N, C-alpha and C positions, 0 to 999 in steps of 0.2 A: 504494500500500500504506500502511496506517495506521502511525503511528509505533510503534516497538518499545517493549515494556514491559520494565521491570527484572525480572530473574528472582526467583522466590519460592523459599523453602526448603520442601521437603517432608520430613516426618519420619514414619517408620513403625516398627513393631516387627517385628523378625525373628522367625522361628519360635521361637528360644530367648529372646526378650524383649529382645535388644540393640536400641538405637535406631539406625536408619539414616537417612542424609541424602542428599538429591539437590537439585540446582538445576534448576528448571523455567522455561524461557524460553518464554512463551506465543507461539503463532503470531499474527501480526497479523491483523486482520479480513480474511477472504477466503482465508486460507491454511490453514484447518482441514482442507481436503480433501487436502492434501499429506501424504505420508508424514513422520512425525516422525523426528528424529535422536536416537540414543542414544549418548552419549559415555562411554567406559570408560577410566579412567586407568591409568598404569603402576603397578608394584608399590608404591612408596612415595609415590605422587602423589595428587592430589585433583581433585575436579570443577572447581575454579577454573582448572586448567590450560587448560581449553577455552573460557574466557570470550571471547577475541577471535574464535575460530572460531564460537562460538555466536552472537555478535552479528551476524556476517556472514551466517550462515545464517538467522537470524531476520529480517534485513532482506530476505531473499529470500522470506519468507512461511512459514518453517518453525517448527515447535515443536521445542525441543531439551531433552532430559533428560540432565543430566550427573550421574553417580553418585559418591558417596563410598563405597568399600568400608568394611567394619567396620575400625576401628582407624586410619582415615585421615580427614583433613579434619574435618567436623563430625559424623561418625558416632562412636558410642561405641567406646572401646577394649574389646576382649574380655579378660576376666580369665583366659581360657585361651588361650594363644598357639597351641595346636594347632588351633584353629578358624580360623586364618589360612591356609586352604587352598582349592584350586580348587572342590571340591565344595560346601563351605559357602558360598563367595562366589557360586557359581552359583545356589544357592537364594535367597540375598539378592537377586540381580539379578532373578530371576523374580518375587519378591514385590514389588520396587519397580516393575517394569514393570506388574504387575497392578494395583497401587494407583494408578498414573498412567493406567491405561486404555490402555496401549500394547501392541497385539497384534502389530504388524508395524512395522519401522523400518529405516532405514539406520543402520548402526553405524559409529562412529569409535572405534577402539581403539588406544591407545598401548601398545606393549610387552605387559605382562600383559593389558591390555584387548583387544589383538588376539588373544591366545590364548583369552580368554574368548569373543570373537566366533566363532572357529573352533569352539569347543566347543558354543556355542549352535546354530550351523548344523548340527552333527552330531547333537545330542541333541533339538533342537526344530525340525524342518524347517518352513519357512514363516514363521519369525519374522524372519529376516535377509533383506532385499530388496536389500541392497547393503552394501559394507564398505570403509572406509578403514583400512588397516593401517599404523600409523606405526612403522616400523623394527622389524618383527617378522615372523618367518616360521615355517614348520613345523620348521625345524632352527635351534637357537640355538648360537652359537659358545661353546665351553666357556671359553675365556680371558676372554670378556666377562662371563660369569656369575661367574667367580671374582673378577674386578675389582669387580663390584657387591657381592658378598658381603663384600668387605673394608671397605665404607663404610656399608652399610645398618644403621641403628640405632646408629651410632657417631658421636658429635659431641663435639669438644673444646670446652672453655669458650669462648664467644664473647660479648664484652661488649656489642656493639651490632650493629645491622643493617648498618652501614657495614662493619664487619669481616667480617660474613657474606658480603656481596657480594664483598669482596676475596678471601676464602677460595675462593669458587666460581670466580672468575676465575683464581686461581692454580692450582687443581686441575684445571679443565676447559678453560681458555682455549686450549690448543693444539688440542684436538679441535673447539672451537667458535669458531674464529677469525673467523667472519662475524657473530657476535652483537654487537650494538651495546651501548654503555654503558647506554642506557635499557632495553634488553632484559635485560641482566644484572640491573639493579635490579628489574625486574618479576619475573624468574624467582626471584630470591632471596626476594622477598616471597611467592611462591607456595610456597616450600620451607620457610621459617622463619616464626616468629611471635615478636614481642616481648611478654613477659608478666612482670610484677613485676620489671622490670629485668634480665631474662634473655632470651637468644635461644634458642628451643626449636624442635625439629622439629615439623612438623605431622602427625606420625603416631606411633603407638606404637612405641618402640624394640624391643619384643619381636617386632615383625614380622621382625626379622632371622632368627628361627627358621624362617621360610618357606624359607630358603636352606640349612638344615642338611644337606640331602641333596647339595648341590653340593660335590663333593670333587675334588681333582686327578686321582684315579685312577678316577673314575666318570663315564662319559659321560652327558650329559643325555638325557632322552627326546626322541624326535622325534614330530611331530604331523601327518604327511602324510595320514592318514585323515581327520582333522578338516578339514584344508585342502581335501581332495577334496570334502567336503560343502559347503564354502563356495564352491568354484570354479564352481558353477552360477549364481552371481549376479555382477553387476558388481563389480570390485574395483579400488581405487586403492591401490597399494603404494608407500609412501614409504620411502626409505632415506637416512639421513645418510651423506654421502660418506666420513666418517671412522668409521663405525660398527664396533664390534667385537662386535656381537650378530647383525646380519644381514649375511652375507657377500655379495659380488657374485655368487658361484656359486649360492647359494641364491636370491637375488633373481631371477636369470635362470631358474632352474629353476621357480620359482613362475609366471613368465610362460609358460613352456613348457607347464606342466600346466593353466593356467587361461587359455584363449584370450581371455577378456573382461577380462583384467587389464591395467591401465594402470600404467606405472612413472613415478615422480618421484624424481629424485636431488637432495637438498638439499646444495649445496656448502658447505663450511666449517662443517658441524655433524656431531656424532657421534651416540651413542645417548642419548636419542632426540631427533630434531628438536623444538624447543621449541614449534612452532606459534604463534609470535609474529610472524613476518615476513609481510608482505602477499603476496608472490608465492606462498608455500605456502598461505596461507589462500584466496587466489583460486583456486588449482588445486583445492583441496578443494571450494569452492563450485561451480566449473564441473562437477566430477564429479557432485556431488549433484543438480544440475539435470538431468542425463541419466538419473538413476535412475528406476525406474518411479513 
């Protein structure tokens, strides 16, 4: 297989004019006939989260398209936070796939990206040929959502990236006990950016409004119908052993309802596994090789 190429940035305009970004990892020569991979990040995450996974899959001959939703990564922030919702993002995803010429793919979705994958399977049959769901299921644990709501869009003053790394380890180190110092460094740099002497979030803080409906006395919606549409294709379901978003009971119920589903438990990580460690990346690559 030819040597891998560095990813290029693709920019398009959404239907409402907002500029959207994606990273496009071209397939090495000879790999164009293989199904491409589409990577969809979590709520406040970006396309860069998938770089290590993408390079491993690219080395296998695949093309990978990793998307930045509006308000995240290199996509423009939306002046109207009400458009940070599933339906608008689904339209953006469809436009980005069409621009990249991707009609069918294997999808890798972390958290919110996994919910998008289920929705695509239900609303656009024939697009999803396989799916990796990273720590997400059709039923989301309420306590986990409330925890996420407490920190999304909220950042205390941080003077340097070094302090940002220390903050992440202090707040999440118990649930992510298996993460190495190098991986904490890498993950912090995927979460924050240093600009003009400040450490800033890599997403629009107004994104916090996407969680306005999450309240202690209101149970979140379930998505079993969307999951049923996805269950006809091969699925690799990943769960962080310390996750408070995907429970062991839902994880097992997914396997019961989807006979072609394979399970992976990532020890020493919570929500969501970082996809930086080689064993998890290798497991994803093995699964993708078996997809049509």
